[in-house]
N, C-alpha and C positions, 0 to 999 in steps of 0.2 A: 439452522442457526437459532440460538436462543437470544432473547432480548438483551441480557447483560453483555454477551459477546458482541452483538451488533453495536451496542452503545460504546464499548471500548474501541472498536474499529472506527466508528464515526468520530470519537474523541481524538484518536490518532490523526485522522485525516482532516480534522478541524483546525489544524495549524498550517499556516501558509507554507512554511518551509517543508514540513512533512508531506503536504499535498503535492508540492513541487517535486520532491524526491520520488514520490510514488508515481506520479504521472510520467516522469522521465523514465522510470523503470518499466512501466506499462508500455510506453512508446517504444522502448528498446526491444521488446519482444521476449521470447522465452530464453534467449541467451543472456539477458540481463546486461549489466555494466560493471566493470571494475570500479572500485570506490574512487580511485584517482580520476578516472574519466568522468564519473558522476560529479565529483567535486569541481572539475573544470567546467562542465556544462552549466552547473548551477552557480558557480563563482561564490562559494561560501567556504569559510575556514574548515579545515579538517576536523577540529574538535567539535564544532557545531554540527557538522554532517554526521559524525559518529554518534552524537547524542540523539539526533533525530532518527537515524537508522536503527539504533537500539530500541527506540520506542516502537517503531514499525515492526521490528523482529519480535518484540515481546507480544504484540497482538497478532502475530502470524500473518501479517500482510506482506512481509518481505522475508526472503530466506537469504542466507549468506553461505558461500562455499569458498574454501581456500583452495587456490590452484597454484601451488608453489609459493611464490612471494606475492601473488595477487589475490585480493579478497573481492569476490564477485557477488554482487547483489542482484536478486531477481524478484520480480513481483510474484506473489503467490496467487495465481489466477483462480485456483479453486476457491480460495477464501474470498477473493473479489466477487466471483460469481455467486457464492453463497450469500454475501452481503446484499448484492443487487436483487437476488431472489427474495430474500427476507424483506427488503424494502417494498417490493411490488406484489408479494404473494396474496395480500388481502385487498388489492386494488378493487374498488367499487363493490366489495362484498356486501355492504349494507345499503346499496342503492339499486336502482332499476338497471343500471349499466353505465358504462363510461361513454362519454360523448366526445 
């Protein structure tokens, strides 16, 4: 992952609502959650949720799949792991070691 991509991801997650959405999807596992269920869990208006999901989708942190009438959101675990790796890849590189 490159610095600009990491910055965009962190910007997305720097909002309370988006971080809550993302954490709920990570907690849900690889099956994700239907938008309606996500809305119920977070108790936020549908238009607000749509706005925040669109931001997460734009930065590839969340994917959406239509299953008939249901729109299912899923955390992009590959992107999450790449971001975590980016954040820690240079840990203690300029020191004698981490303590």
